[in-house]
N, C-alpha and C positions, 0 to 999 in steps of 0.2 A: 576640691573645695578649697575656697581660699583661709587664710591665717586666720581672720577674725569668726570665720563662722566655726572652725576646727574649736578654737581656744571656749567661744562659746558652749557648743555643744558640749563640749569635754567639762563644763562646769555643770551639768546636768543630768541626774537620773533618767534612766531610761524613762520612768512612768512621768516624768517632767517633759519631757522629750515629747513623749507620746500626748500628754493636754495641750502643747505648744502648736502640735500639729493639727488637732482638732479647732482650737481655734481658728487659726489658719486659714480651715477650710471648710468653716459652716457656713460661709454665708455665698458658695459658688449655688446661683441656680437663681432664679427670677426672684424669688422672696428669703426672706431672712431665715433661716435655723434650717430651708430644705435638705442643706447635702446633710447637715447633721441629723436629721430623718430618717434619712435614704439611708445612712452610716446604722444606725442604732436597729431601722426596723427592717434590715433585708440581711438573707445571708451573703447577698454579692456585693453591698455595701461593707459590710462586716468586713469580708475579705482585701475589698481594695487599702481600706484603714491598716488593715495589719499589715500587707505587702507594703504600703507606704511607709509603714512606721517603722517594721526592720527596715531599711532602704536608709530613714533620717539617722537612726540610732549607729548604724554602721559608715555612717558619714560617706556614703552614697550618693545624699540629693541632699543638697542646700537648703536652709530656709527661705531664700527669693523664691527654689522652685517648689516649694508643697503646693500652693495654689494651682497654680497653672496645671502641674504632674497630676495634680487628683482631679481638676477639667478634664482636662486629655482623657484618663481612665473615663469617667462617666461616662466621656462623649464617645469611647473607643465600645464601650458597652448598650452604646443605643439607649441610654437612659433617657435623657431629654429627649421633648417630645416638640417638633417645628411648629411655630406659629407665625400667624401671616406677619405680624410685629417684628420677627425671625430672634424672636425671645426664642429660652428656654426655661421649664417647667420639671422639676425634678417628680417623679411620680412617689405620694409620699403614701409609707404605711400604714396601715390599721392601727391605735391605739397599743391592739393587744398583742400584736407581734414586736413593741420596740423593746429594745434591751437598755437596762440603763446606761449610765454611760460608765458609771465605776466596773460593769460587767464587761463592758466595751474594751475597758483601759486593763484588765486580768485577762483578758482572750489575746490581746495582743503582747503582753507580756512572759506570756507561755509561750511564746513564740520566735521571742527574744533569747539568741546566747549569754547563758549569764555573766561572761566575760567581757561584754561589749562595751561596758563605763570604763572598764581597767583602760582597753583598749583605743578607746577614745581619749582620757585621759595620758595614757602614753605617747600617744601620736602631739598630741598638744607639748610635751615637754619636751619629744625631739624636737618640734620646731623652736620652740624658743629658747631650749637651755644653750648656753653660749660653749663652743669648746676652750675647753683649758687654753688660757693667755690672748683671748681675741677682746679685744676691750670697744667691741661695734655696740652700738644702744641696743637698748633690748628694745624690740620693737610691740612688745603685750605694757600695756596700762599696771595703772595698780589696781584699778576695780577690779579687772579682768584676773591680775596675777592672785586676786585673795580671793576671787572665786573660784579658781583652782585649789587654792589651800581648802577651802574647804571641799571640795571635791576629792582631795586626798584625804582627808576622812571619814568621808564614807567610802571611801575603797579600803579603808585601812588596808594601805601597801607602806611598810616602813618606808622602804627604799625610795619609793616614787610618793611619799610626804618629804622625806630630805629635797629630791631634784625640783619638787616645787617650792620647797622653802628657798631655794637656791637662784629658782628663778624670780621670787620677789623680792629678796634683796639686792637683785642685778638691776629690777626694775626700781628699784626704791634709791639706787645711786644716782639715778638721774633728777632727782628732787632735793633741793637744798633741804636738811634737817628734818627730811623724814623717818621716819622709822615703824617699826613692825604692828606698834600698839596704834599707832593712830593709823593703820592700810586696814588691820582685820580686825574683827570684834571679838570679843575675849573670849565668850564661850566657843568658840572658833579653835583658838590659839589652846585654852585649858584642854582639848581632847589631843592636844599633839602631844607625844611623848617630852618629860622632861628633858630628855638628852637630846631633844631640837629643838622645844621651845627656847629654855634657858640661853644656850649660844644664838638663836637665832634673836633675843632680844638683846645680847650684849652686845652683839656685832654693830647693832649702833649706837654705842657708848652712854646705855641704860644701865646702873646697876640695878636691877633688881631682880630680886629673887620668887621662888613658889611660894612663899608665906606672904608675900605682900599682895599675890598676883591671883592667889585663890581663896579670895573672901569676896563677899557681896558687897560691903563696903568699905573703905579705905576709913582707919580710927580717926577723931578728930584732928589730934595730935599727936603722929606719926614719931616714929624716930626721924634726929634731923638728918636732911637728904639732902644733894644739892637740888637745885630748881628744877630740875629737868625733868630728874625722876619724880620731885611733885607735879608736877604740872601734869606728869602722862598717868599716877595714879589720880588725881581729880579728872582726866579725863575717862579713864575706866568708869568711874564712878557716875560723871556727867550719862555714859552709855547704857549703864544699867539702869540708871533711873528712866530713860525716855522709853524701856520696854513696858515700863509699869501704864504707858497711855493708853485708854478706854477709845481713842479716837479712829476712824477712818481717817486713812493718808500717811504723810509723813510722821516718824517719831521725835522726837527732840526732847533732851534733859540737858540739865544747868547745874552748874553749883557757882555760889557766890564767895569769894575765899579771902583771906585778909592776912598779912603776914605777923608774926607771932609776938613782935612787939609792940603792934597796937595792942594786940588782947592783952598783954600783960600792963598796960597802961592804964587798962579801963576796968577797975572791980566789976561793975555790972558785966562784961564780958565772959571777963573770969570763972563769976559765978556762975554761968550760963552752959561753959564747953565743958564737953566729958574728961578732960585731966587739963593737969598745972602744965601751964603756958610760962609762967617767970623767967625772964631773961633779965641777964646783967649787961652792963654794958660793952663787954667785947663780943657777948652772941648777940646785940642786938644788929651789929651787921651783918649777920649771917642769914638772917629773917630772908625770905622769899614772901612771894606776893599767894603762893598758894598752902602757906603752912596749916591754917586751919579754915576749917568750911565752917559758915555762918548761916548757908541757907541755899536750899535743894528743891528741884522744879521741873514737872514736864510735861509736855503737851499732855491736855485730858478735857474731858467735856465737865461741862457745870451747867444746871440747869438756872437760868434768871429766874425770879420772882417765885422762889419755890411755895408760899402760902398761896399762891391763885391756883386756877387752873390752864393747863395748856401750857405752861412756862416753859419760856424760848430755848431753846440748847443755844448756848456759847462755845466754844472751841478756844481754851486759853491755852497761851503761849507757858512756853519753859521758864523764861525769861519774867511772867509777871505773879508766875507761880513761888518763885525762888524770892523774888523782891516780897513777898506777903510774907514769906516763910521766914525773913530776916525780921521782919517786922512784929510777929509773932513771938518770936524766942526771945530777943531781945531788947523791946518795946520801940515806939518810933522814934523819942527822941536819941535816944543811942545810935540806933539805924543809920538815921538822919546824919547826924551828928560827929560819929564817930566813925564808922562802920562803912555805910558806903564810897564817902570819900578818898576812904585806902583800900577799896576792894579790887578785883577782878575776877569778869564772871567767863565762865568756861563752858561754851555752848556745843552741844556733840546733833549731830541727825544720822542718825542708821540710813541705810540704804540695803533693802531687804533684810537679809539677817548675815551676812556676810563682813560688810564692808560702810563707809561712809561719805556723808555728803554733805557739800557743802553749806554753812550754817552762819553764814552772819546774822545779824540782828535785823529782824524787818523793819522796814519803817517807822510801823508801831512801835515795837518793841526798842529800837533806835532813840527815839523820841522818852519813853519810859523810862530807860536809864540813864538819859540826860535829867530828866526832871530829878531822880531819885538821888544825881550825883554819883552815879557810877561811871566812870569815864575812861577806863579798861576792859580790855575782851578779848578772848581768843576763840576760835571755832573751830571744828573739822573739816576738812579738803575732803575731794574724792583723790586728792591724788597722793597719802598717805603721810601728810604731814599738817600740824596745827598753824595756822594764821593769826597774827597779831594784830589787833584795832585800837587804838587810842582818838579819844576825842577830847578839845582844848580847855572845853568848861561845861561845868553842868547851867542848866538852867528850870529852875522850879516851878518854873511859870508854864512850862507845859503839860502840867497835871492837868490844865485849864481846857486842853485837849479833850475833845470826845473819844479819840483812837487810843488815846491813853489813860483818861480817867474811869471810861467805862469798864473795861476790862480790868482795870484794878481793884472798882467798888466789888465787881461780880467775884474775886478770885478774895478777896478782905472779906465778902461776905459769908463764904465758905466757908474759909477757916474760924472763922467768930474774932477780927480781928479788927480794932478801932484804929484808926489814923486820923489826927485832926487836919494835918493838909490838906489831906482827899478833901475831907469836909468843906473845910478854907473853899477848896476849888470850885467844887460843886456849890456853893453859897457865892461866889461871884460870877458863877456865867448862869445861875440860878435853872429853873426846871426845865427849862427848854433852848440852853446852852446845845452849841453845836461843837 
């Protein structure tokens, strides 16, 4: 079995492999789901699935071969009936004989050795762990290494966890400015022992301890830290917000941040944030773009026209939500005149429950950020580092665009936010404006 397949199967539990196997083979036959019906409804089918499942978890059968191997099993068992068109049809069992999918998976799991996951993970470690003194480039991707970290947590073997973290760190060395916090989701890292977690984070030059990482949300005004530490604390918070999403599909979260000296210079901002932010002339030079969080948002569904029957469901992007949240907290004029021109937005997209995906603003959100005056952003990537973006100038006229105006109106209505600039844009384009 090749390297990528070993890593993939090592990152899955036995049950997850069985589910993938069932999905891969359920369409064997002339019509959809006939193979699954045969597996669930006959003893021969169940036996065939169990045997294939054992071979899959024992790394004796590659995922690319699952479909063909199952097709060969049913052919050898004379399950197919030849037709004049040379098609095949599985004999579908009576409904009363059909076993539930959950029961089938439990049946297969009973036949699998209890240490099969450990064996798969150990083999993946052996294939990827570089011998001491070997500087060869690691062949595993950051995302695959992150999945192995999650797998090592599930296996609860401290020695194996240390080796998997070593593989992750070696992989991150191939990416400029990559770090553990941008590669592996925090809930996974929090399940590592402190003795493994903190050295792993510090190996990337981050000076963060457990008291800062083991909280749901970072404080609005934390202790003064270097820009990189603050950026990663905000990154982690944005990832936590992404998990609140109630929509199908990708999970995004974001935070809008401003430097401490900007907050200190405005009485309205000072009054609204959670802790004092006064700075003297010397401290102003140490302000970072990530000192204070002023807006938070996450992808989620909102019903338009709530007062009418059959309201349309719209998925609001995290950036739109965070912009409206900032306006709600500080007022429109302070947000547009003082906050947005000095702000940087951090956008994070989750990949499953272990790593991250590339999350630059979509074209609609790009236009929204320019419209309100946010010209700096950074976002998660699938390679364990944070990508930075910037725009030359803002453009309030972008509020006239329907793709900007309508989502912002929807979330402003959701939050009970009044925005004069948005009203003026709506008046300019009229009720039928595009």
